[in-house]
Steps between C-alpha positions, in 0.01 A plus 500: 500500500285589817679679783431727783529858394514792748479860355555804723349857439766760503434680835451839364349647816162562337238239645251537214773465237640193679158334522430563128821347379434199738145472342661518153746230577218279653293563200764380256558190723125420498486524125811290461431240761217378716353760748569250788873525423509885562503704823613836619678536833548848666805615657614834637480732197506226224321183398615162399290340226543110514393261223586169345581459133761580233671823480510526116126445485458772761691751288328404188145547658617833643580637157178347352286662773667845441469493115129379512341656803688840508408574136137539589355844465251407775788487750609853417153634505421344840823533697581847615859603458609240256578619145738378240738704275528445130297279283450135481780345306743791559811460717360753752182308595572461869249227585649246269744250619712517178738239376800729525444561875590274772172423710591170660373458851838357617601835659232445757665166616741692727394749771691827460458811705680828466471815705681707217262587209733740302363743276329328201527160655196297502371446857468135447884476447434289189704536172335538172301762334323750731144639508411847637175674530320275233498206721778496759368749759186624325177515703445145395798318663571693798366801689820667636584700194745796477269699305275507816790687667589228747860513389660841423830648442632861484557639147773762413279776640456320841136410424373160590387304171371147465781259406493319180240199507635186661527200269477132493652243270258412228437146617376627853287751311341241293453269806347778710253579220400136479458489866303817524273384213420178667493576872413858551133629518436822307181711506392863493381730785425865454705533186785325669651163413530262794750222513489238773790263512488210750833475698569145610603460859531118505562217248250531209432187295433473128142417574471824701649705222264336234208604708622862519596505135145370413287742729724792415391516130127484604547813702644752266328833444187639647541259814454753779251785525658800336440747790605289806774672713848367433536400874224231445678324209646206714166420680267534192758325269529199723127483557454446126737225458354146521657288777722793591590369850662196324663670197665784696564324822877546477524834330512878556363738245727759325254770370597773253273785382610649164391820330560576138653847411613599159497142385715395783394303823602654834475356840206627710568266803650168596446285785575149641205368692487221747170317428456228777245704680303554181506129417384410852219736477392376142501131609155551610265516195267728695785757536565487130127547431514795728780659283296428178200663658707809573638513149150464357365799699836693454528506880860633472479668848410167679765308299773749610397444864501129454835516322642671815340254735651204310850641437568706794280321762345828570250448798357845499399463126349162580215659676439765234517264204168317559296831498670622187447161334130494585461870382684448168355157386128554613219613279195706550298179557750268669753553777805260409682383810816296554518134460520332835797302392671828404414650838643195680826531306535856617432418861724187516780578265535889517362584839616185669187477704438196709227248375303523829442874435425458125246224577356659818113500493474827677709675260309339220174599619596872559652484147169390357334807638774732385468334153136599482598877512783438237253339266290800543810704405524654850867473577530729794476236756766311337723800465454584870597148609803492264622841642417423858808491746549270796555772739152660444127383526445549123478133425239434761307806443480430117378146561230624735387767252488245213298253710227765576470586147500138396205432726299780338600367165395150608147629585470679170611195292263274703215750385606487142496122507137483653381754232656272228765761402873439427688473835840407635616297782639688809685282750485623864778348721388384844627646830752201549648564160542874570657420830742256347599739219596771747692262704706375203558855384636585839759227468566503123387836374664529155425141418136530581448822332674380186302176494173667552539762228640247230237240573222769474618593156480123384221299372345276775565130504199349688150572636199698402695801401675301239200374340352847481819629337503229251163611379612853473802375280264313281289803457771754445 
């Protein structure tokens, strides 16, 4: 008989564990019923998993999933922190939902929360057989273990020692293992295991969950470059996921780095990351392509700067990132610049510069001149403009020096052209454009300086210079 079923996670206080149990419950529901009838609803510290179907079928499917999926050696080899005790068929084999144990999911029909947690009591407050380090609070199901010295107590000699490992009831341990296997992303970086768990912040439907379950198994192992800094994991991870802005729109990411010592996994770091700014940046395919380009060139310095610009809205780094990007992604034969769409994102969304400044012809004209020197790997003019202060004449003096040298370069390039040699286009702003630039800088100094530098480090979008650079790209 079909009925509305609402199952509650046990409010253990561990966000990653709660999410895994919720995913485990949802996975059982999807296997038992149609995915359209399953959804996860987050609350403060716990989740409600709603579905439509028969409770007896749900319990039978749960036992079937545990006894089939959790017998696979592949799961143990590819899930850090999960191990079983005993041998298959023996009573001590922890990952079997045995007939002599009660594993009905009825205990999740009522929400029960307790602040007690006596010694030896499972943190989920559920009755039944308990699981300790093998599953319950191993590196696989939660990352707040006693053996990492988060919880300590004094021994007889007055020394602080780790308390005994916390435990779960076996049903929660099995659900957490199922949830982790189907909804966490596992890969290696620098001999460390990385586990990324999406943490729902809004109602998640069965269709959303199926998409995560499907993509997750395609991204196991060797997914990210082995030598990227750990701080770049959120940005790089999201840039690699197809349709990432749709899939993770209502999530945060719980990221754990695990290291293995003496056959035991220990926690290197854990973090809960808000990703809305990353998703907004990656909505633009040119921005995603820029991240891919930096990964291909191992431009980790530029990626670090970009990460700070996106996550912390660091405007000072916004001006230094373009140069680092160009330096680290260019080759001896070709200077790689920013995509114009990426530059516009920085100017509009990060620097919050008015459109009339971004699109100003005078700024664009001077930026084309500055770009000539950047393409020649002469960065000193861009550096001087970037470091100029409003209360000095550095900005105006740098522009004047650059224009003088630009005129000399223009004459030299014209002579090369007449002689049939390779040459480059040099733009020379007219007097009206220079005057307008200085007037704008007097009123909006920081905005004008920022726009000038970022546009100069970008590919052009129109005119003769664009045609000539296209030829260089084709010949590079």
